[in-house]
C-alpha positions as CSV (number, residue, x, y, z in Angstrom):
1,M,2.8,1.8,22.9
2,V,4.5,4.9,21.5
3,Q,4.0,5.3,17.7
4,Y,6.9,6.6,15.6
5,R,5.1,6.5,12.3
6,T,4.9,10.3,11.7
7,A,8.6,10.8,12.5
8,I,9.7,7.9,10.4
9,E,7.5,9.0,7.5
10,D,9.1,12.5,7.6
11,M,12.6,10.9,7.5
12,A,11.6,8.6,4.7
13,K,10.1,11.4,2.6
14,R,13.4,13.2,2.7
15,I,15.2,10.0,1.5
16,C,12.8,9.1,-1.3
17,P,13.7,11.8,-3.9
18,D,17.4,10.7,-4.0
19,L,16.3,7.1,-4.8
20,H,13.4,8.1,-7.1
21,V,10.9,6.1,-5.0
22,S,7.8,7.0,-3.1
23,I,6.3,5.8,0.2
24,Y,3.3,3.5,-0.3
25,D,2.7,2.7,3.3
26,I,4.3,2.4,6.7
27,E,3.3,-0.3,9.2
28,E,4.4,-0.5,12.8
29,K,3.7,-3.3,15.2
30,M,5.0,-4.8,18.5
31,T,6.0,-8.4,18.8
32,Q,7.7,-10.4,21.5
33,K,11.0,-9.8,19.7
34,G,10.5,-6.1,19.6
35,R,9.1,-3.4,17.4
36,I,8.8,-4.1,13.6
37,I,8.7,-1.1,11.3
38,T,7.9,-1.9,7.7
39,V,8.2,0.7,5.0
40,F,6.6,-0.1,1.7
41,L,8.1,1.7,-1.4
42,T,6.7,2.1,-4.8
43,K,7.6,3.7,-8.2
44,I,6.4,3.4,-11.7
45,G,7.8,0.1,-13.1
46,G,8.3,-1.3,-9.6
47,V,10.9,-1.1,-6.9
48,T,14.1,-3.2,-7.1
49,L,15.7,-5.1,-4.3
50,D,18.8,-2.8,-4.6
51,E,16.6,0.2,-4.1
52,C,15.0,-1.3,-1.0
53,A,18.4,-2.1,0.4
54,Q,19.7,1.4,-0.3
55,F,16.6,3.0,1.3
56,S,17.0,0.7,4.3
57,R,20.6,1.7,4.8
58,A,19.8,5.4,4.5
59,L,16.8,5.2,6.9
60,S,18.6,3.1,9.4
61,A,21.5,5.6,9.5
62,E,19.1,8.4,10.1
63,L,17.2,6.6,12.8
64,D,20.4,5.6,14.5
65,S,21.9,9.1,14.4
66,L,18.8,10.6,15.9
67,D,18.4,7.8,18.4
68,L,14.7,8.1,17.9
69,I,13.6,4.7,19.1
70,A,15.0,3.7,22.5
71,E,13.9,0.1,22.5
72,R,14.9,-2.7,20.2
73,Y,13.4,-2.5,16.7
74,F,13.6,-4.1,13.3
75,L,13.4,-2.2,10.1
76,E,12.0,-3.9,7.0
77,V,11.8,-2.2,3.6
78,S,9.8,-3.8,0.7
79,S,7.6,-3.2,-2.2
80,P,3.9,-3.6,-1.5
81,G,3.8,-6.5,-4.0
82,L,1.7,-7.4,-7.0
83,E,-1.4,-7.8,-4.8
84,R,-1.1,-4.8,-2.7
85,P,-3.6,-3.5,-0.1
86,L,-5.6,-0.4,-1.0
87,K,-6.0,1.8,2.1
88,L,-5.6,5.4,1.1
89,K,-7.3,7.3,-1.7
90,M,-3.9,7.7,-3.4
91,H,-3.6,3.9,-3.4
92,Y,-6.8,3.7,-5.4
93,T,-5.8,6.5,-7.7
94,S,-2.5,4.7,-8.5
95,A,-4.5,1.5,-9.3
96,I,-6.8,2.9,-11.9
97,N,-7.1,0.5,-14.8
98,E,-5.9,-2.4,-12.7
99,F,-8.0,-5.4,-11.5
100,I,-9.0,-5.1,-7.9
101,G,-11.0,-7.0,-5.3
102,V,-13.2,-5.1,-2.9
103,Q,-15.0,-6.4,0.2
104,W,-17.8,-3.9,1.0
105,D,-21.0,-3.5,2.9
106,S,-24.1,-3.4,0.6
107,S,-27.3,-2.9,2.5
108,D,-27.3,-5.7,5.1
109,R,-24.6,-7.9,3.7
110,R,-20.9,-8.0,2.9
111,V,-20.1,-8.3,-0.8
112,L,-17.0,-9.2,-2.7
113,T,-16.7,-7.4,-6.1
114,R,-13.8,-8.0,-8.5
115,G,-13.2,-6.0,-11.6
116,K,-11.3,-3.2,-13.3
117,L,-11.0,0.0,-11.3
118,I,-12.1,2.7,-13.7
119,E,-12.8,5.7,-11.5
120,V,-11.8,7.2,-8.2
121,N,-14.1,10.0,-7.1
122,P,-14.1,12.0,-3.8
123,D,-16.5,9.7,-2.1
124,A,-16.5,6.5,-4.1
125,I,-14.8,4.2,-6.6
126,V,-16.3,2.7,-9.8
127,I,-15.4,-0.9,-10.7
128,E,-16.2,-2.6,-14.0
129,P,-16.7,-6.4,-13.2
130,S,-17.6,-6.9,-16.9
131,E,-17.9,-4.8,-20.0
132,E,-21.6,-4.4,-19.5
133,E,-21.6,-3.6,-15.8
134,R,-20.3,-0.8,-13.5
135,V,-20.5,-0.9,-9.7
136,R,-20.2,2.3,-7.7
137,I,-18.8,1.6,-4.2
138,P,-18.7,4.4,-1.5
139,F,-15.4,4.7,0.3
140,N,-17.3,4.5,3.7
141,A,-18.7,1.1,2.7
142,I,-15.3,-0.5,1.9
143,Y,-14.1,-3.1,4.4
144,K,-11.0,-4.2,2.6
145,A,-9.5,-3.8,-0.9
146,R,-6.5,-5.0,-2.8
147,T,-5.1,-5.2,-6.3
148,L,-5.3,-8.6,-8.0
149,F,-2.6,-10.2,-10.0
150,S,-3.8,-10.6,-13.6
151,D,-2.5,-13.2,-16.0
152,T,-3.2,-11.1,-19.1
153,E,-2.3,-13.8,-21.6
154,K,-5.0,-16.1,-20.2
155,G,-7.3,-13.3,-19.1
156,S,-7.7,-14.8,-15.6
157,H,-7.3,-13.2,-12.2
158,K,-5.8,-15.0,-9.4
C-alpha cells in the first residue's frame, strides 16, 4: 500500500496557519470501501467543528487539484478528543499538568499507571499518581498512553 502521509502532512502544514490550528496526528488506513485519511487538529482551547470543516474543504481542494491519490479515498478531519492518544514527544509535552494513563513494561510485567504528567524529559516522563509519589517511565518502556478526562469538581478520572 502506498503511503501518502508525508505529502498530506506537508499540505496540511501549509493550511494550518490560516486557520490558527496545528496538526496533532495523521492516520491512514485501507478498508474495503477505500483509503481513509484522518487528520487530527489541535489548538489551545480546542478545535471547533467549523474549523474542522474549513480545514477539510481546504485540504480536499488541494488534494483534488494535485490529483495525488489515484484511488478512492475518504478524508476525515477531527480533534483528537478529550482522551487523546499520546504517541509523539510533542503530544506528551502538550499534556503536561493533565491526567494521563500509561501502559508500560516494568521489569517482567505490564503496568498501568495513572496520574498527573509533571515532566517530559528527553528519555522519560514523570507522572505523579498521588501527591506523595512520583513515577519515572522511560519512553522505550511505554506501550500505550492517553490523556484521561478529569471531572475536576468531583476529583475523579474516568
